[in-house]
Every structure is written in C-alpha cells, then in structure tokens.
ZAMARGU-4260 file (C-alpha; in steps of 0.2 Angstrom, whole numbers, plus 5000, padded with zeros to 4 digits):
<rodrens>
0) 4917/4818/5009 | 4906/4829/5017 | 4915/4827/5035 | 4930/4831/5022 | 4922/4847/5017
5) 4917/4852/5035 | 4934/4851/5040 | 4943/4858/5026 | 4928/4873/5029 | 4931/4873/5049
10) 4953/4876/5045 | 4947/4888/5033 | 4939/4899/5048 | 4954/4896/5058 | 4966/4901/5048
15) 4954/4914/5041 | 4956/4925/5059 | 4972/4921/5063 | 4978/4932/5048 | 4958/4944/5053
20) 4969/4944/5071 | 4989/4950/5068 | 4981/4964/5053 | 4969/4971/5067 | 4982/4974/5080
25) 4995/4981/5067 | 4981/4988/5052 | 4982/5008/5052 | 4966/5019/5043 | 4966/5028/5026
30) 4956/5041/5018 | 4952/5049/5005 | 4938/5065/5001 | 4931/5060/4983 | 4924/5074/4970
35) 4906/5076/4978 | 4918/5079/4994 | 4914/5063/5007 | 4925/5057/5017 | 4928/5037/5013
40) 4940/5029/5027 | 4948/5011/5024 | 4960/5000/5034 | 4962/4990/5018 | 4967/5003/5004
45) 4963/4997/4987 | 4970/5016/4980 | 4983/5026/4979 | 4968/5039/4981 | 4969/5034/5000
50) 4980/5044/5013 | 4983/5036/5028 | 4977/5045/5043 | 4980/5038/5060 | 4982/5020/5069
55) 4971/5009/5068 | 4964/5005/5091 | 4954/4989/5097 | 4946/5000/5111 | 4940/5016/5109
60) 4945/5019/5128 | 4954/5031/5135 | 4959/5024/5152 | 4973/5008/5157 | 4984/4998/5155
65) 4990/5005/5137 | 4998/5023/5143 | 5000/5015/5163 | 5021/5013/5156 | 5020/5034/5153
70) 5008/5041/5164 | 5024/5048/5173 | 5033/5055/5159 | 5017/5064/5154 | 5013/5070/5171
75) 5030/5079/5172 | 5034/5083/5157 | 5015/5093/5158 | 5016/5099/5179 | 5035/5107/5170
80) 5026/5117/5154 | 5010/5120/5162 | 5000/5109/5150 | 4986/5097/5156 | 4992/5079/5159
85) 4971/5076/5150 | 4976/5084/5135 | 4993/5078/5130 | 4984/5060/5136 | 4974/5065/5121
90) 4985/5071/5109 | 4994/5056/5110 | 4980/5043/5109 | 4972/5052/5092 | 4990/5052/5086
95) 4997/5036/5089 | 4987/5026/5102 | 5002/5024/5111 | 5012/5017/5102 | 5029/5023/5102
100) 5039/5016/5085 | 5023/5024/5076 | 5028/5030/5058 | 5016/5042/5050 | 5017/5043/5031
105) 5020/5059/5030 | 5037/5058/5042 | 5028/5060/5058 | 5037/5049/5073 | 5036/5043/5089
110) 5023/5041/5103 | 5019/5062/5099 | 5022/5058/5080 | 5039/5074/5079 | 5040/5078/5061
115) 5060/5078/5065 | 5064/5095/5059 | 5050/5100/5075 | 5057/5087/5083 | 5075/5097/5084
120) 5064/5113/5085 | 5062/5106/5104 | 5078/5098/5109 | 5072/5080/5107 | 5086/5072/5102
125) 5080/5053/5100 | 5067/5055/5093 | 5060/5034/5095 | 5062/5039/5115 | 5047/5040/5124
130) 5052/5052/5136 | 5061/5062/5124 | 5047/5060/5114 | 5034/5067/5125 | 5045/5083/5133
135) 5048/5089/5114 | 5030/5085/5113 | 5020/5097/5128 | 5035/5107/5125 | 5026/5111/5108
140) 5011/5111/5113 | 5013/5122/5129 | 5021/5134/5114 | 5005/5132/5103 | 4991/5136/5118
145) 5002/5149/5121 | 5000/5155/5103 | 4982/5153/5104 | 4978/5160/5119 | 4975/5143/5127
150) 4962/5140/5115 | 4964/5119/5113 | 4953/5119/5100 | 4966/5129/5089 | 4981/5122/5100
155) 4975/5100/5092 | 4972/5110/5075 | 4989/5120/5074 | 4996/5103/5081 | 4987/5095/5066
160) 4991/5105/5051 | 5006/5118/5057 | 5003/5132/5066 | 5005/5142/5048 | 4985/5134/5043
165) 4977/5139/5059 | 4984/5159/5058 | 4982/5158/5038 | 4961/5154/5042 | 4958/5160/5061
170) 4951/5146/5062 | 4953/5126/5063 | 4957/5124/5045 | 4945/5119/5031 | 4956/5100/5031
175) 4940/5085/5035 | 4957/5077/5042 | 4962/5090/5053 | 4940/5095/5060 | 4943/5075/5062
180) 4957/5075/5073 | 4953/5087/5082 | 4936/5081/5085 | 4943/5064/5093 | 4959/5073/5105
185) 4943/5085/5114 | 4932/5069/5115 | 4947/5059/5124 | 4950/5076/5135 | 4933/5075/5141
190) 4933/5054/5145 | 4951/5057/5154 | 4945/5072/5163 | 4929/5060/5168 | 4940/5046/5171
195) 4953/5058/5186 | 4938/5061/5195
</rodrens>
C-alpha cells in the first residue's frame, strides 16, 4: 500500500511539473490596483479585476538567441530612422518579449505590439510580419522621439499610453502600467548597451 502511494505521489509530481512547464511557457502577467493604491500582479488571474499587463518570460536576460533572428531587421530599421537599436530592442523586450505572434488584451499586435490603427498609419500591411511590424514600430518611435525632444522616458511612455496622455501631463502619465513599462524599458536599454560593449 505504501509503495502504491509512493508511485502515485511520483506520478502526480511529474504530471504537475509538465502542466506547470506548459503553463509557464504560455503565461501572461495580469494586474489590478486596489482601492488602497496597491498593485497586485499574477500569472493566474482569479477575478475580472485583473487586466493583461505583459507576456511572462522565463528569463530576464535581454541578450541571446531570443532576438538573434531579428537582429538585422532591427539594426537596419534603426539605422534608417536614426533610432538607437538598443532602444528598439528594449521596447520589443518590454512589449512582446520578441514574440511576433503576441496579441494583448487591448488589441496590440505583433513583435512591437502595434495597435491596428497605428500600424496602418505607419504603413504596416501585415501586422504579424516581424519585418513590417518592426519597420512600422521604429518609424513610430522616431516620431515619438522627435515629438518629445529625444527624451527616451517620455517617448517610451507615449509608446505605452499614447502621445496625448504624455502631452496632457507634460510628463510620464501617473498610470501604474505606464510607469512600470518605462522602468522596464530603461532597464533593458541599459542592459543592451552594456551587452554591446
């Protein structure tokens, strides 16, 4: 009897590990801010209060094979529009973790998480095509950098919350999601610069 229980325990553990790994690979982060202003984050939302925040990643390292296939596309688009490649990579890492099939709960699509209307504005025909998505996203970033005097935190905030929100507050908008997004982008940007030295 003890032996059977031991075998069952091992089976349960193995099945749980497989399920956990499968879920981990496809999970997203969700969040909500309660009435006391406390932000709650989870990869398993337990109520309708939680909103999609970002894709979950198994690694915080911004370098490696994850974006290697997009390196040339990013470099060429960055050079064409005068936007630092490290900044583009930081935006991509924070937005989609280099997943060209990503789609947010708000409708942003592709590797640079472009809204369909933004994609059309910047000439993107196939929003899921990484090359087109990156090209359109970098053009949009160039526009935002020019609009906000090449202030990267403001451009990143506008990329997340929209330029109207940044113009309204004349600063990074007081939205939890946007402030965290800007922090992540700047952190990734520093790491990419360091990795390139």
